[in-house]
C-alpha positions as CSV (number, residue, x, y, z in Angstrom):
1,M,272.5,195.7,55.7
2,A,270.7,193.8,53.0
3,L,268.7,195.2,50.1
4,I,265.5,193.2,50.2
5,T,262.9,193.5,47.4
6,Y,259.3,193.1,48.3
7,I,256.7,192.6,45.6
8,E,253.5,194.1,46.9
9,P,250.1,192.5,46.2
10,S,249.6,195.1,43.4
11,G,252.7,193.9,41.7
12,Q,254.7,197.0,42.6
13,S,258.3,196.3,43.6
14,V,259.8,198.1,46.6
15,S,263.4,197.6,47.6
16,V,264.4,198.4,51.3
17,E,267.7,198.4,53.0
18,V,267.2,196.3,56.1
19,A,269.6,196.5,59.0
20,D,271.4,193.4,60.0
21,G,269.5,191.6,62.7
22,W,266.2,193.2,61.9
23,S,263.4,190.9,60.8
24,L,262.3,191.2,57.2
25,M,258.8,192.2,58.6
26,Q,260.4,195.1,60.5
27,G,262.2,196.2,57.3
28,A,258.9,196.1,55.4
29,T,256.9,198.0,57.9
30,A,259.6,200.6,58.4
31,G,260.0,200.9,54.6
32,G,256.3,201.5,54.0
33,V,255.7,198.3,52.1
34,D,252.1,197.5,51.4
35,G,251.0,194.0,52.2
36,I,252.7,193.1,55.5
37,L,250.7,194.0,58.6
38,G,252.8,192.5,61.3
39,E,249.9,192.8,63.8
40,C,251.7,190.9,66.6
41,G,254.9,193.0,66.3
42,G,257.0,190.1,65.2
43,S,256.3,187.6,68.0
44,C,255.2,184.9,65.6
45,A,251.6,185.0,66.9
46,C,249.5,186.3,64.0
47,A,250.7,185.2,60.5
48,T,250.0,188.7,59.0
49,C,253.5,188.9,57.7
50,H,253.1,185.8,55.4
51,C,255.3,186.0,52.4
52,Y,256.6,183.9,49.5
53,V,260.4,183.6,49.4
54,D,262.1,183.4,46.0
55,P,262.3,179.6,45.7
56,T,265.9,179.7,44.4
57,R,267.0,181.2,47.7
58,M,265.0,179.0,50.2
59,A,268.1,176.8,51.0
60,E,269.9,179.9,52.3
61,L,267.3,180.4,55.1
62,P,267.2,178.6,58.4
63,P,264.4,176.1,58.5
64,P,261.1,177.3,60.2
65,G,260.7,176.5,63.9
66,E,257.7,174.8,65.4
67,S,255.9,178.1,66.2
68,E,256.4,179.4,62.7
69,L,255.1,176.1,61.2
70,A,252.0,176.3,63.4
71,M,251.3,179.8,62.4
72,L,251.8,179.0,58.7
73,E,248.8,176.6,59.1
74,A,246.6,179.7,59.8
75,V,247.7,182.0,56.9
76,A,244.8,183.7,55.0
77,A,246.3,183.2,51.5
78,E,247.4,180.0,49.9
79,R,250.3,178.3,51.7
80,R,253.0,177.2,49.3
81,P,256.3,175.3,49.7
82,N,258.1,178.7,49.8
83,S,255.8,180.3,52.4
84,R,257.5,181.9,55.4
85,L,256.7,184.5,58.0
86,A,258.8,187.6,57.5
87,C,259.0,188.2,61.2
88,Q,261.1,185.0,61.5
89,L,263.6,185.9,58.8
90,K,266.6,188.1,60.0
91,A,268.4,190.3,57.6
92,S,272.1,189.8,57.0
93,A,274.5,190.6,54.2
94,A,274.0,187.0,53.0
95,L,270.4,187.7,52.1
96,A,271.2,190.8,50.0
97,G,269.0,190.7,46.8
98,L,266.4,188.4,48.3
99,V,262.9,188.8,46.8
100,L,259.7,188.3,48.8
101,R,256.3,188.2,47.2
102,L,253.4,189.3,49.3
103,P,250.0,187.6,49.1
104,D,246.8,189.3,48.2
105,V,245.4,188.9,51.8
106,Q,246.9,188.7,55.2
107,E,243.8,188.3,57.4
């Protein structure tokens, strides 16, 4: 399990315990976090789980694959160097304390 903190578009902080192996998108939707839609269910086909990863922790994540990079080209909010799709990030104890900021728009 990893305690992940999501900063909703409103600025409200919501911390969710995400089971190992679950995507951070699954953790957000199961935890009732506002700002992640996950319309494709986590198949990396919609970009509605766009998030901004704490820049100081980016090096701890695996690099995005080709399909994620392609979907990041279609995000509704500004794409930044720390943009990722939460459906492609898997929870593990190593990610405990990670903070994700959610953009104002997802579609």
